[in-house]
Each structure stands twice: as structure tokens, then as C-alpha cells.
C-alpha positions in Angstrom: 1.2 -31.5 48.5 -1.3 -31.8 45.7 -2.2 -28.7 43.8 -5.7 -27.4 43.8 -7.8 -25.4 41.2 -6.4 -22.0 41.8 -5.7 -20.1 38.6 -4.0 -16.7 38.1 -4.3 -14.4 35.2 -1.9 -11.6 34.2 -2.6 -8.7 31.9 -0.1 -6.2 30.4 -1.5 -2.9 29.2 -0.2 0.4 27.8 -0.8 3.8 29.2 -4.2 3.9 27.5 -5.3 0.5 28.9 -4.8 -1.4 25.6 -3.1 -4.8 25.5 0.6 -4.7 24.7 2.0 -7.0 22.1 5.3 -8.8 22.8 5.9 -8.4 26.6 7.7 -11.2 28.5 5.8 -12.6 31.5 7.7 -14.8 34.0 6.1 -16.9 36.8 7.8 -18.0 40.0 6.0 -20.3 42.5 7.5 -20.6 46.0 10.7 -18.9 44.8 11.3 -21.2 41.8 10.8 -20.1 38.2 8.1 -22.4 36.7 7.5 -20.9 33.3 7.2 -17.8 31.1 5.3 -16.4 28.2 8.0 -14.9 26.0 5.8 -13.1 23.4 2.5 -12.5 25.1 -0.3 -10.7 23.4 -1.1 -8.6 26.5 -2.1 -11.6 28.5 -0.7 -14.6 30.4 -1.9 -17.1 33.0 -0.8 -19.9 35.3 -3.1 -22.8 36.2 -3.5 -25.4 38.9 -1.9 -23.6 41.8 -2.2 -24.8 45.4 -4.0 -22.3 47.6 -0.9 -22.0 49.8 1.6 -21.4 47.0 3.3 -18.0 46.9 3.4 -16.4 43.5 5.8 -13.9 42.0 5.2 -12.4 38.6 7.5 -10.2 36.5 6.7 -8.5 33.2 9.3 -6.8 30.9 8.7 -4.9 27.7 11.4 -3.7 25.4 13.6 -1.1 27.0 11.2 -0.4 29.9 12.2 -1.4 33.4 11.0 -4.8 34.5 8.0 -4.7 36.8 7.6 -7.3 39.6 4.4 -8.2 41.5 3.8 -10.5 44.5 0.0 -11.0 44.6 -1.7 -12.3 47.7 -3.0 -15.8 48.0 -6.6 -14.6 47.6 -5.8 -12.6 44.5 -6.8 -14.1 41.2 -5.4 -11.6 38.7 -2.9 -8.7 38.2 -2.4 -6.0 35.6 0.9 -4.5 34.7 0.9 -1.0 33.1 3.7 0.4 31.0 4.1 4.0 30.1 4.0 3.5 26.4 1.6 3.2 23.5 0.6 -0.2 22.2 1.6 -1.1 18.6 -1.0 -1.9 16.1 -2.1 -5.5 16.1 -1.7 -7.8 13.1 -5.4 -7.9 12.4 -5.6 -4.1 12.5 -2.6 -3.8 10.2 -4.2 -6.1 7.6 -7.5 -4.3 7.9 -5.9 -0.9 7.3 -3.8 -2.3 4.4 -6.9 -3.6 2.8 -8.8 -0.3 3.3 -5.9 1.8 1.8 -5.5 -0.6 -1.0 -9.1 -0.4 -2.1 -9.1 3.4 -1.7 -6.0 3.7 -3.9 -7.6 1.4 -6.5 -10.8 3.5 -6.6 -8.7 6.6 -6.9 -6.8 5.2 -9.9 -10.1 4.2 -11.6 -11.5 7.7 -11.1 -8.3 9.3 -12.4 -8.3 7.0 -15.4 -11.8 8.4 -16.3 -10.7 12.0 -15.8 -7.4 11.7 -17.6 -7.9 9.3 -20.5 -4.5 10.1 -22.1 -1.9 10.6 -19.4 1.6 11.9 -20.1 4.5 9.4 -19.7 5.3 10.9 -16.3 1.7 10.7 -15.1 1.6 7.1 -16.3 4.7 6.2 -14.3 3.1 7.7 -11.2 -0.2 5.8 -11.8 1.8 2.6 -12.3 3.6 3.0 -8.9 0.4 3.9 -7.1 -1.4 1.0 -8.6 1.4 -1.4 -7.6 1.3 -0.1 -4.0 -2.5 -0.4 -3.9 -2.5 -4.0 -5.2 0.3 -4.9 -2.9 -1.4 -3.5 0.1 -4.7 -5.3 -0.6 -2.9 -8.6 -1.4 -1.0 -8.4 1.9 -4.1 -9.2 3.8 -3.9 -12.8 2.4 -0.9 -14.5 3.9 0.8 -16.9 1.5 -1.6 -16.0 -1.3 1.0 -15.3 -3.9 4.7 -16.0 -4.7 6.8 -14.9 -7.6 10.4 -15.4 -8.7 12.2 -13.4 -11.4 15.2 -14.8 -13.2 16.4 -16.5 -10.0 17.5 -13.2 -8.3 14.3 -11.9 -6.9 11.8 -14.0 -4.9 8.8 -12.4 -3.3 5.6 -13.4 -1.7 2.3 -11.8 -0.6 2.2 -8.0 -0.9 5.7 -7.7 -2.4 4.9 -10.3 -5.0 1.8 -8.4 -6.1 3.9 -5.2 -6.3 6.5 -6.9 -8.4 3.9 -8.3 -10.9 2.1 -5.0 -11.4 5.2 -2.8 -11.5 7.8 -4.9 -13.4 5.5 -7.0 -15.7 3.4 -3.8 -16.4 0.0 -5.4 -17.2 -1.6 -2.1 -18.1 0.8 -1.0 -20.8 0.5 2.5 -22.1 -0.9 2.6 -25.7 0.3 5.9 -27.2 -1.8 6.8 -30.3 -0.2 9.2 -32.8 -2.0 12.5 -33.1 -4.3 12.8 -36.1 -2.6 14.3 -39.2 -3.6 17.9 -40.0 -5.3 18.4 -43.4 -3.0 19.8 -46.1 -3.2 23.5 -46.5 -5.3 24.5 -49.5 -3.2 26.4 -51.9 -4.5 29.6 -53.4 -5.2 30.0 -57.1 -2.0 31.8 -57.5 0.5 29.5 -55.9 4.3 29.6 -56.0 4.2 28.7 -59.7 1.4 30.8 -61.2 0.5 30.6 -64.8 1.5 33.5 -66.9 -1.5 35.6 -67.8 -1.9 37.0 -71.3 -0.8 40.6 -71.5 -3.3 43.2 -71.9 -3.5 44.4 -75.5 -2.2 41.2 -77.1 -4.1 38.2 -78.3 -3.4 34.8 -77.0 -2.2 33.7 -80.4 0.4 36.4 -80.7 -1.6 38.7 -83.0 -2.3 42.3 -82.0 -5.6 42.6 -80.4 -8.2 45.0 -81.8 -10.2 47.1 -79.6 -13.9 47.4 -80.4 -14.8 50.7 -82.0 -18.1 52.3 -81.3 -19.8 54.2 -84.1 
């Protein structure tokens, strides 16, 4: 018997009504398994069913019990609901990674203006945070970057950006020596003072004469 134009749509949702990522949807027509969607993004469908075909659908998700539905012939869709919370989608993951990356970069710039001469410990902390920020932002671009170090480390995307910033250290710390203090001004009488002429004696060794008033 030729099939008609009957289509059937299946949705898989979490407890909050959001699409679940990764469930397995299986279709049986007239008792025979005709196909499945192994890693559905919350949706699956079967097309070109005959109006008299009997349909059985099952949906399984991780460790939850498999749910089975046998919709009527007049029914065009069915929704499975699992008592769980949907994981974040790939697009949302990339968006949040970009947001946090930009936020960390702005924070580093602000701190660089506030703390112009960081201590070695502060510099290491800034270096790690900067590497994480650049890695998170770069992770939004799949296949954007790839790096290999001495044949033992190969990384791509976010990890590659982290490796470049952290290991290659593009923002090297320049430590300037503190300015030298001016030499202390010695007093007139230093540690080696000149001997002063004794009172009552002339500088040439002759007895000094006191002035006599008349």
C-alpha cells in the first residue's frame, strides 16, 4: 500500500519545557523499527506515513527510564517530558565564554591602570587570568588557532590561546630598579676632622700675644 503525506513530529523537553540535548528517539511503524535519531537536539520526526500506519515512539535520555508512546492515527505530534534540567546548548556555551572572556580582559586593563607596578605574585595572577580570558574568548571560534610545542603538546582553539599567553608570556614583566638615594651630606666635622689651632698658640708655633688695652 502506497504511503501518503502523513508526518509526525516528536519533541523531548526537560521539566521546565526546554529542549533536551542528546536524547535517543526510536520509531516503529506497524511493529517494525524503521529508524532512530540517536543524538536529537530536542526534536525528531518521521515523514511520509500512510494514514493507516500504527506508530510507536520511544525516547530515552541518559539514566532516565525510557518513555514509550503510541499516538493515534489522527495525532500529528507528541512531546516527551523528562524530570531533569536541560544542559546548556553549544551556542549558549560559546556566548557565555565570549562574555566572560571580554569581562576578564576589561578587568585586567582596569587593574593594569590601577596597579602600574605589580609584585611578582600579582603578575603571575594577572598572567593566569589573562590566559583564561583570551582562551575563553578564542573558544568561540572553532578551529581558529592551533599550536604545537616541542612535539609534546598540541592544542587548538581556547587551549591554544591559553598556551600562547601563559607559556610564551607576551606581556613580560619589566622590573625597573628603584632610584638610587642621594648620598648623605657629611657635616663639616666628619669622621676625620681637621685639627683646630689651640687657643693661646699661633698657627706658626709662636706664642700668641693678647691685645692689651691701655
